[in-house]
C-alpha positions in Angstrom: 120.3 117.4 89.2 121.7 113.9 88.3 119.4 111.0 89.4 120.6 107.7 90.3 119.4 104.5 88.0 116.8 103.6 91.4 114.1 106.1 91.9 111.4 104.3 93.3 112.8 104.7 97.1 114.4 107.5 96.7 110.9 108.9 96.0 109.6 107.1 99.1 113.0 108.5 101.4 112.0 112.1 99.9 108.7 112.9 98.0 109.7 116.5 97.4 112.5 115.1 95.3 109.3 115.1 92.2 109.7 117.9 92.0 113.7 117.9 89.7 112.4 114.9 88.1 112.9 114.8 84.1 110.3 113.3 81.6 113.2 110.6 81.6 113.1 110.0 84.7 109.5 110.2 85.1 109.9 107.3 83.0 111.7 105.3 84.5 110.1 106.1 87.9 106.8 104.2 86.7 108.1 101.7 84.7 110.1 100.7 88.3 107.8 100.9 90.1 104.9 99.5 88.0 108.4 96.3 88.3 108.3 96.5 92.3 104.2 96.8 92.6 104.7 100.5 93.9 103.3 102.5 91.6 99.4 102.3 93.9 101.7 102.9 98.0 104.0 105.7 96.1 101.5 107.2 94.4 99.2 107.5 97.6 102.1 109.2 99.1 102.7 112.4 96.9 99.3 112.1 97.4 99.4 112.1 101.2 102.4 114.9 101.2 100.3 117.3 98.5 102.4 116.9 95.8 100.3 115.3 92.9 99.8 117.9 90.9 103.3 117.7 90.2 103.0 114.9 88.7 103.2 115.2 84.4 99.9 114.3 82.1 101.8 111.8 81.1 103.5 110.0 83.6 99.8 110.3 86.3 97.2 107.9 84.5 100.3 105.8 85.5 99.3 105.6 88.9 95.9 106.9 89.0 95.0 103.5 87.3 96.7 102.2 89.2 95.2 103.5 92.9 92.2 102.3 91.0 93.1 98.7 91.3 93.9 98.3 94.1 90.7 100.0 95.2 89.3 97.8 93.2 91.5 94.4 94.8 91.0 95.7 98.2 87.3 95.7 98.2 86.3 92.4 95.6 88.9 90.7 99.0 87.2 92.2 101.9 83.9 91.1 99.3 85.3 87.0 98.7 87.1 87.0 102.5 83.2 87.4 104.1 81.6 85.3 101.5 84.4 82.3 102.9 83.7 83.3 106.4 80.0 81.8 106.1 81.3 79.2 104.2 83.5 77.7 106.6 80.9 78.8 109.5 81.6 75.9 111.2 84.4 75.6 112.1 85.5 76.7 115.8 88.4 78.3 115.3 88.5 81.8 113.7 91.0 82.0 110.2 93.8 84.1 110.9 94.7 85.9 107.7 98.2 86.3 106.5 100.1 88.6 104.8 98.0 91.3 102.3 94.3 90.0 103.3 95.3 90.3 107.0 96.8 94.0 105.9 93.4 95.0 104.4 90.8 93.1 107.0 93.1 95.3 110.1 92.9 98.6 107.2 96.4 99.0 108.5 98.8 101.2 106.7 100.6 98.6 104.9 97.4 98.1 102.9 97.9 101.2 101.1 98.2 101.2 97.2 98.5 96.8 98.0 98.3 94.8 95.0 97.0 91.4 96.4 97.0 87.6 94.0 95.9 85.3 97.3 93.6 85.3 100.0 96.8 83.5 102.3 94.7 81.9 105.4 97.0 79.9 108.3 94.7 77.1 109.8 95.9 74.1 111.8 97.8 71.7 110.5 95.1 69.2 111.8 92.4 71.3 110.9 93.7 71.1 106.8 91.3 68.3 105.5 88.5 69.3 107.3 88.5 73.0 105.5 89.1 71.9 102.3 87.0 69.3 102.1 83.9 72.6 102.8 85.6 74.5 100.8 85.2 71.7 98.4 81.8 71.8 98.8 81.5 75.8 98.4 83.2 75.3 94.6 86.7 75.3 95.2 89.4 73.8 94.2 92.6 72.5 94.8 94.9 73.5 91.8 96.6 69.9 88.9 99.3 69.4 90.7 102.1 66.2 90.1 101.6 63.9 92.6 105.5 64.1 94.2 104.6 68.6 93.3 101.3 67.9 96.1 103.6 65.8 98.8 106.1 68.0 98.2 104.0 71.8 99.0 102.4 70.1 101.8 105.3 68.6 104.2 108.3 71.0 103.1 106.7 74.4 102.0 105.1 76.8 104.6 101.8 76.3 102.7 99.4 72.9 101.7 97.2 73.9 98.8 96.2 76.4 96.2 92.6 76.5 95.6 90.5 78.7 93.2 86.6 79.3 92.6 85.1 77.6 90.6 83.4 80.6 89.1 85.5 83.4 89.6 89.2 83.5 89.7 89.9 84.6 93.2 91.9 81.6 94.4 93.3 80.9 98.6 96.4 79.9 100.0 96.0 78.2 102.7 98.6 78.3 105.0 99.6 75.5 107.5 103.1 76.6 109.0 105.4 79.3 108.5 108.0 77.2 107.6 109.2 74.1 106.9 109.9 72.2 110.6 112.9 71.2 108.8 113.9 75.0 108.4 116.5 76.5 110.5 114.8 78.8 111.9 111.0 77.7 113.2 108.9 79.3 115.1 105.6 77.0 115.9 102.2 78.3 114.2 100.8 77.3 117.0 102.5 80.0 119.6 101.2 82.3 116.6 98.1 81.6 116.0 97.0 81.6 119.8 98.3 84.7 119.9 95.8 85.9 117.4 93.3 88.6 117.1 89.9 89.2 116.0 89.4 91.0 113.5 85.7 93.4 114.7 84.5 93.9 111.4 85.8 90.6 110.0 83.7 88.0 113.2 85.4 85.0 112.7 88.6 86.0 110.7 91.6 86.8 112.7 95.2 88.4 112.7 98.2 87.8 113.8 99.5 90.5 116.5 101.4 93.1 116.0 105.0 91.5 116.7 104.0 88.6 114.8 102.7 90.2 112.2 106.3 92.3 111.4 108.7 88.5 112.9 106.1 86.6 109.9 106.7 89.5 107.3 110.8 89.2 108.1 111.0 85.2 108.0 109.5 84.6 103.9 111.4 87.9 103.0 114.1 86.2 103.5 113.4 82.4 103.0 111.7 83.3 99.6 113.8 82.0 96.9 112.3 84.2 94.2 111.3 87.3 95.7 109.6 88.7 93.1 108.1 91.4 94.7 111.1 91.7 97.1 111.0 95.8 97.6 107.3 95.5 97.7 107.3 93.6 100.8 110.3 95.2 102.4 108.1 98.6 102.2 105.5 96.0 103.7 107.8 95.9 106.5 108.6 99.6 106.8 104.3 100.5 107.0 104.0 98.1 109.5 107.0 98.5 112.0 105.6 103.2 111.7 103.2 102.1 112.5 103.8 99.4 115.4 106.0 102.2 116.9 103.5 104.0 118.1 101.7 100.9 120.4 103.7 102.1 124.0 107.1 99.3 124.2 106.4 98.1 120.8 110.5 97.7 120.6 110.5 95.6 123.3 108.0 93.2 123.4 109.4 92.3 119.7 113.2 92.1 120.2 111.9 89.1 122.4 109.0 88.5 121.3 111.8 87.7 118.2 114.1 85.7 120.4 110.8 83.6 121.8 110.5 82.1 118.2 114.2 82.2 117.2 114.0 84.5 115.1 116.4 87.3 115.5 118.4 86.4 112.6 115.5 87.8 110.2 114.5 90.3 112.5 118.2 92.6 112.3 118.1 91.2 108.6 114.8 93.5 107.9 115.0 96.1 110.0 118.5 96.9 108.8 117.5 96.7 104.4 114.3 98.8 106.4 116.3 101.4 106.8 118.2 101.3 104.6 116.2 101.3 101.5 113.1 103.6 103.3 114.7 105.0 105.2 112.8 103.3 108.8 113.1 105.1 112.2 115.3 101.6 113.8 116.1 102.6 117.8 119.5 102.4 118.4 118.8 99.6 121.2 116.6 98.1 119.0 119.8 96.9 116.8 121.9 96.8 119.8 119.7 94.6 120.9 119.9 92.1 117.6 124.3 92.3 118.5 124.2 88.4 119.5 122.0 86.9 116.6 123.9 89.6 113.5 126.1 87.4 111.4 130.2 87.5 110.9 131.4 90.3 109.7 132.6 88.7 106.5 128.3 87.4 105.8 127.0 90.6 106.4 129.2 92.1 103.7 128.1 89.1 101.0 124.3 90.0 102.5 124.8 93.3 102.4 125.8 92.3 98.0 123.1 89.7 97.0 120.4 92.1 98.8 120.9 95.1 97.6 120.4 93.8 94.6 117.6 91.0 95.3 115.5 93.6 97.1 115.8 96.9 94.0 113.3 96.9 91.4 113.8 94.0 89.2 114.3 96.6 86.6 117.1 95.9 83.8 117.7 100.0 84.6 118.6 98.5 88.4 120.3 96.0 87.1 124.9 95.5 87.3 126.8 92.4 85.7 126.2 91.3 89.6 123.0 90.8 90.0 122.2 87.3 87.9 124.8 86.1 90.6 122.3 87.0 93.2 119.6 85.5 91.8 121.4 82.1 91.8 122.7 82.9 96.1 118.9 84.2 97.3 117.4 81.0 95.5 119.8 78.6 96.4 120.5 80.0 100.1 116.6 79.3 100.7 117.1 75.6 99.6 119.8 75.7 101.9 117.7 77.5 104.9 114.2 75.2 104.5 116.3 71.8 104.7 119.3 69.8 105.3 121.5 68.3 102.4 120.1 65.1 103.1 116.1 65.9 102.0 117.6 68.7 99.7 119.6 66.7 97.1 117.0 64.7 96.2 115.1 67.0 96.0 117.1 68.3 93.1 117.6 65.5 91.3 113.5 65.5 91.3 113.2 68.2 89.3 115.9 68.2 87.5 115.7 64.4 86.0 111.6 63.1 87.0 109.6 66.5 87.0 110.1 67.5 83.4 109.1 63.6 82.2 106.1 64.0 84.4 105.2 67.5 82.7 105.6 67.0 79.1 105.6 62.4 78.5 107.2 61.3 75.6 105.8 58.5 73.7 107.5 55.2 74.2 
């Protein structure tokens, strides 16, 4: 059997194909899946389909170790999230969990095999200082950044600060917005928080509504300038969509909410590439409902050329000569979407000419 270069999504779309893999294919699959941070999730899928016995012994321990590590991380996150809620018990508003933190807290399908580096929380901008003060009293301190970078992250990024506890390695990322208010697509974080629902097993912790968590994931993916785990994030979206599709009127609710939040274009791309990579079932009428926000044919061809490369596992076996150009294009596009030229140009000049001196000052 002749197998394609990229094996991870091939295995996700058709798990039975692994019966035809050679040892060389298994070696490539493990390397690609590890690079994409999907080793544990793929292992869960193979076990669910009864194909775990088909994994060769030389490859099985890689899958099993990744799965054990993911489960340990999830258990640790649950403990840390409860501890955080206790430390912030004086707050009169819920902490809204985002990304992997939300998937684990709400026990969603997207938590399957999910490695989680940080605890991501959404808090109101006007209450941010209060939350930071309470966390500082409990032993959390902000990572050191130059003064310019601190101002930049608070004003122009969708998160405010990254905190680490003095006695353990857990990191907390406090978000006050989804994207900067200068971005072309500007979802109102307050509207997202208002529709968030509390998680019964985590009193005081809420997660975004079904539609909002999908729109949030899509927006982040197509505003990210690096996509270090782009395929994993797209797999998250695939699982979120599959789980949500069982809810009554989900697809119509999603389209309405995308229009309300001005996020139809990111949703268009998310559904297109989820179908392309994972065969995510999306009704034809949903795609038709996004026609008005779709890019031009020329733009779409360009985006396909860029994102089919950037969303593949970041492994040399999946790259071609155009992959470096695709990385540069995604980086520039993300900055272009986040701020207008009058703000972008000074920032880039500062990062190129001033920031290096601040990080590595030279003696006079």
